[in-house]
N, C-alpha and C positions, 0 to 999 in steps of 0.2 A: 529847294532841295529837301527831300524827306529825311526821316530819321536814319541813323547809321544802319546799313543792311536792308533798308526798306525795299530795294529793288530785287532782292533775292527771292526766287520762287518759293512759295509756301506749299502749294498743291498744284500739280500738273494733272490735267484731265485729258488723257488721250482721246477719249470719246467726246467729241465736240471741239477738241483742240484748244481748250482754254488753259490759262495759267494765271494763278492768283498770287500776288506778291505778299511778302511779310508786311509791307507798308499798308496794303489794303486790309490785312488781318488786324494790324494794330489800330487802324482807324475804326474798324468794325467793333472790336472789343472795347474801345474807349468811348464809343457813342453812349450818350445818356439814354437810359431806358425808363421813362417816366412811369410806365405801367408795371414795372418789375421784370423779373427774369422768368422765362419759361422754365418750369420745373420738370416737365416731361418732354423728352426729345426723341424723335424718331428720324433716322437718317433719310435724307432726300438728296439735297445737294451736299456733297462731302465737306466743302469749304464752310458753308453756312453752319452745318452741324458742329464741326470742331470749333468754330468761332463762338457758338453759343455755349459749348462746353467750357471754354476758357472764361467767357463772361460770367457764367454761373459760379465757377470755382473762385474767381477773384472777388466776387460779391458774396461768397460764402452761402450761396443758395443750394440747398440739397437738390441733387439732380437724379432723375430716373431715365435711363437710356433703354429704349425699346427697339427690338429687331422685329423682323417679319413674323417670327414664331412666338414672340412673347405675348402674354395675355394683355388685353387692352382695356378691360373695365377698371374704373377708378377703385372699386373695392379690392380687386386683385393686385393692382399696382400699389395701393396704399397711400396715394396722394391724388390731389385733383389735377386736372390737365394744365392749369396755369395758376401761379400764385405770385403775390408781390414779394419783394425782397423782405428778408427777416425784419420784423418790426414795422413793415409797411411804408417806410420812408423812401422817397425817391432817391435814386443813386446820384451822387454828386460827380459830375464828369471829371473834375480835377483830382478826385481821390484815386482814380485808376488811369490817369494820363500816362501812357507808355511812350517813352522817347526812343526806344531801341529794342532790338531783339533781346539784348542782355537785360533790359528792364523787364521785359515780359517773363523771361525765365526766372529772374529774381523774385518777381511778384508771385509766380506760381509756387516757388519754394517756400514762400511766406504763408501759404495756406494749407498746411499739412492736415488740418482737421476737416477740410471740405469733404462732404459726403457724396458718393456716387453709387447709385443702386443699379445693378446689372442683372441679367437673367442668364441662367445656364442654357446651353444650346439645345437641350432636350433630345440628345441623340438616342437615349434609352428610355425616354418617358417625358412627362410634363416638365416644362422649364420651371426652375426654382429661382426666387429672388435672393440676391446677396448684396449687402450694403458694405462698401469699402470706404475708408478714408483715402485721401490723396497720398498720405504717407505710406500706406500699405501698397498702393498701386505703383509708386515710383521706387519701391524697395530695390528692384533690379535694374533701374535706369543707371547708365554709366555716362557721366558728363565730364568731358575734358576737351582740350583744344584739338587733340588727335581725331576727334569725331566731327569736327566742324564742317568738313566737306562731304560727309556721308550723304548719299541719296537713297532714300528708302522706297522700295516697292510695297505699296499697301495692298496686300492680297486678302486680308481679313476684312470682314464687315466692320464698319466703324463702331457700331453699338455693342459688339462683343468684346470681351476682356482682351483678347489677343490684338484686335484692331486698336483698342484704346491704349494698350501697352506700346505698340509700334508708334502711335501718335505721340505719346508722352516722351518716348526715347528720342524721336525726331525733333519735337518742338523744344525740348529742354536743351538741345544742342544747336538749335537754329538750322535744322536740316530741311531739305526739300523732300516732299513725298510725291510719288507718282501713283495715282489711283489705278490699280489693275482690276478693280471690280467691274464686272460686266464685259470684259474682254474675252474673246474666245481663246482657248489654249494655243491655237495656231498663231494668233496675233501677238502673244506675250513676248516671245523671243525678240521680235523686231522692236517692240517698245523698250525692252530692257537695253538693247544696244543703242537705240536712238537717244534715249534719255540718260544714258550712262549710269544706270542703277548700280549701286555698290553693295547694298544690303537688301536681302530678300528673306522674309520670314513667312512661312505658310505651312499648311498641313501637308503630310505626305501625299494625300490625295491630289492636291494642287500640283505637286511636282511630278507625280506619275502621269498626269494628263498632258504634260508638255510634250510636244511632238519631237521626233528625232530631228537634229539639226546638223548641217554640214560644217558650219563655222562655230567654234566654241565661243561662249560669251565671257570675255576676259575682264569686263568692267566689274563684275560681281566679286567682292572680296570676302563676303560673309553670307553663308546660307544657314538659316535656322529652321529646323523641323520642330513641329509641336502639335499637340492636340490628338495625336493618334500614335499607335505603335509603329516604330520604324524598322523596316527590314533591311538587312545588309545589301541586298541587291539594288535597292533604290539609291542608297548612298554611293555605290560603285558607279551607277549610271550617271548620277548627278556630278560626280567628280570629273567625268568626261565633258559634260555640258558646261560646267563652271570650273575650269582647270586652275584658276588663280584664287579660288575661294577656300576659306577655312570653314569647316562644318561643325555645327553645334546642334545637339538634340536636347530639347528642354521639356521638362514636365511642368506644365502650367494648367491652372484650372480657374474657372470663374470664382470659385470659393476661396482660393488661396493666392491667386496671381502666379508669378514664376517662383518655383522653389528649387528644383534640381536641374542640373545641366550636365551633359556628357558629350564626349567626342564620338561615341558610337551608341550602341544600344544598352551598354552597362552603365548604371548610375551609381553614385555613392552619396552618402549623407554629408552635406556641407558641415563644416565646423560650427558647433553651437546648436545644431538641430537634433542631436542624438537623443535628447530626452523629450523632444516634441513630435517625433514621428515613431511609429511602432507598427509591427506586423502582427495581425491576429487572424489565424486560420487562412494565411496566405493573402490577406487583404491589407492594404495600406490604410492606417489611421493617422490623423493629424490632430494635434492639440488645438484647442480653441484660440490660443494666442497667435496662431499663424494665419487665421482666416478672418474674413469679413464677418459681418453680423448675419446670422442665419436664424430661422425660426427655432424656438426652444425645443421643438420635437425632433430636431436634427441631431442633437447632442447625445452622446452615450455616457451614462453614469455621472457621478458627482464631479469627476475630474474634467468633464466636458471634452470628450474626444469625438472626432467626426469620422465616420466610415466613408471613405472616398468611393468605394465600389471598384477601385483599381486593384487587380490581382498582380502580385509580384512574386518572383522567384529569387530567393537569396542565394548568393554564392556559397558553395560548400566550404571554401577556405576563408571567407570573410563575410560576416553577416551584414556589414555595412555596405556591401556591394550587391546590387540587385538589378533585375531586368523586369520590365512590365510585360505581362502575359495576357492582358485583356481585361474585360469588365465582368464583375460578378453578375450572374444571371444571364450572361450572353450565350452560354453553352446551349446547344440544341440537342434534345433527347431524341435519338434515332434508334428505335427498337430497343430501348434500354441502355444504349451507349450514349455517354455525354461527349458531344463533338464540339471542339473549339473552332468557330468559323475562321479565326485569324490564322490558325494552322493550315486550314484548307486554302485560304486566300494566298498564303505565302507559297504554297506548292503551285497553285495556278499561275501566279505572277512569275514564277521561275521559268516559265516557258517563253522562249524568245519572241514568239509571235503575239504575246499578250501584253497589253499596256497596263490594264488595271482590271480589277474585278471586285465584286461584292457578294459574299456568301451569307445566306440567311435561311431560317427555317420557315416551313409552311405546315400548318396542321394537317395531320393525316390520320384517318380512323383506324388504320392497322398498326402503323409504326409509331404513332404519337406525333412525329414530325418527319418531314423529308427535307433534305438539303436542296436549296436552289442556288444557282450561281448566275449572276449577270456579268458579262464579260465585254470589255472594250478591247478590240484587236488592234495590234500594230500592223500585222500583215494578215492576208486572208488565211482562214483556217476552218476546217469542218469540225463539227462536234465529235465525230468518231476519232479524228486525229488527235484532238485534245484529250479525250478520255483515254486513248491508248497511251499517250505520253505520260499520263498520270498514274497508270496502273501500278508502277513500281514505287510510287511515292505515297499513295493513299490506300488505306485498307477499305474494304467494301462499304462499311458504314460511313466512311468519310468521303466517299465519292458522291458528288451531287447527282441527284436524279433528274433535275430539271435545269436545262441550260438555256440562256437567252443571250444573243449577241446584240449589244445595244451601242448607241452613240454616246450616251452619258449615264452616270450613275446617280442614284438618288442620294442627295446630301442634305445636311442640316443647313440652316442659314449661316453657320460659322464656317462652312466649307468642309466639314467632316462627313465621312460616309455615315448614312443612317444605319444603325446597328440592328434595328428591329423592323 
């Protein structure tokens, strides 16, 4: 008989039909590694990747997690591709022998200073490296008996901060994860129902691409949006898809982890953050104490503030309430007018026959830029019909000149729409 809870599934892989138990995970993490721990990890097999992350944390080996879009040279990464454990001594198997899931979670909590380097998604430029301690990453993790039966849908890539946060929330509560990466949007509802997924965290883009369904998915108790601006129409649609779910909209970044949460699109500063977050020229800035380690050139002034690039609009009646309005530098100059692509996207998505879209600028010798729009349709629609429907919502400079009807949108490796 294995350790308590060893038969409980750790990761279910719908593609391939495999299921790996916590018992297998505990054995894998406890195995002696005479040549040391890999310090640079790139996702391949999800289970193996997370097992190596755990093994590195428990042995206090600094880790660098790479995604498909991250730089790969040792100079850019800042470490070699494989190193021995700190001090070069072989790992003693008995030092990390794990007898149960509880022993695993306890061991993880005992390593708050373990370091993990991640890379930003690069949605508006080149990915940047950020080094966190485990303590900053698990800042938002909630551990209690009430979460013991949660089943998480893993919709983010494992090497991105959002995927790592889902993993930490799941493993710290001994939960099962169902890997949704690689599944078509049409296959996801069936997997959610078959696996009894209760918690689902993903970008708005992920949720927009889910197909219309005839039978609501009642197993899901919590839906979390993150990584992109959330429009009210999407939340209304998802409340029909997941009628038993509570909805949460979070502000999280690779640099800071999870900081703010809201029931809708309006956020408020949590208690204790009032002096660590500020707004300068409409842009959110965060104090160094809230973030991981960044390059020295990233900080502003002697007080070490970080310009997030996220534009917010504060409430007229309470400056601590605000909504995110996009990214600095995202506006497109069309004939001297600054156009916010998110505003245009919201109008296009409001059409019943549109599932999702992406608005972006293309250089033009006369106007500076012209607006282009890639559209995924829910129902057949002609360009003329779509333009006519938008005439009362968009001024001429905000009306896209080039339309493409596509099957999928260009996204970053973290699942967010590429903004440029």
